[in-house]
C-alpha positions, 0 to 999 in steps of 0.5 A, a space after each residue: 499499500 502506497 501512501 496516495 492508496 491508504 486511508 487517512 487518520 480519523 479526526 479522533 485519530 489525530 487529536 488524540 495523536 497531537 495529544 499523546 504526542 505533545 504529552 510526551 515530548 512534554 515530559 521528556 521536556 521537563 526531565 530536561 530542564 529538571 538537569 539543567 539540560 538542553 535539547 536540538 530543534 526548535 526547542 533547544 533554541 528557546 531553551 537557550 533563550 530561557 537559560 541565557 534570559 530567562 524568558 518562558 520557554 513555552 513562549 519562547 518556544 511558539 513565537 519561534 516558530 512562527 516564521 516556519 508556518 509560510 514554509 510548511 503550507 507550502 511545502 508540506 500543505 494546509 493539513 499538515 501546516 494546520 496540525 503542526 500550528 496545534 501542536 506547537 501550541 500545545 507543546 507550549 502550554 504543556 510545558 508551562 503547566 508540567 512543573 505545576 501539575 509534575 512536582 519533581 524533586 529528584 531525577 538521576 540525571 541519566 535517567 533524566 538524559 536517556 529517559 527523556 530522549 526517549 520520551 521526546 522521541 516516542 511524541 515526534 514519532 507519534 506527530 510525525 506518522 500523523 502528518 505533524 511536526 514540531 514545527 521549525 526546525 522540524 518542518 525543514 527536517 521533514 520536508 528533507 525526507 519527503 524530498 530528498 530522502 535523507 533520513 530525518 534521525 540524521 539530520 535532525 541529530 546534525 542540527 541538534 549538535 550544532 544547538 548544542 555547541 551554541 548553548 556551552 556558554 550556559 552549560 558545564 561538562 556535565 550538563 552538556 555531556 547530559 545534553 548529548 546524550 539526551 539528543 542520541 537517546 531522541 535521534 536514536 528512537 526517531 533514526 530507528 524507528 521513523 523510515 520512508 515507506 515503513 507508514 503510510 497511513 495520513 
């Protein structure tokens, strides 16, 4: 079965995927933030702004994504863009709400890195399989996979490492190492599970 002949997800299926996927990512982000880490992508850029200036992570994340919606609309279509806009809004809200809903007193840094990365990777995978993303650089990564055949996990890994390097003024060596480990866990989940043609429902 090809993507053109595969049945579309229903509205209810897309809605639960957007909520579930963004919740997984928000949990991963919460673990990263608790351990003083950063991650890659647009979320990593929001982390840098949060640590450098004390700005709200959720608000910065939402604003950083605004310029990318025009690319998403032209390259990926209105259906993808609308679902991505909803996912970005949900993640921005959840990342601000979760610290009030779930109070973490102690989390082992290695678990925060690996567990948070795998949770976020699983969340991205759910969103990707429902033709949505978390905007920003994810839009570019998905476009490159769809139109150039570049593996999403590998491209995302390169971008994430560049953002981690940009965050070094606000990280000590331990937190930088944990951040690299978290990014590796996230992108490992994507590289193993998100392959062109493996999943065709849209």
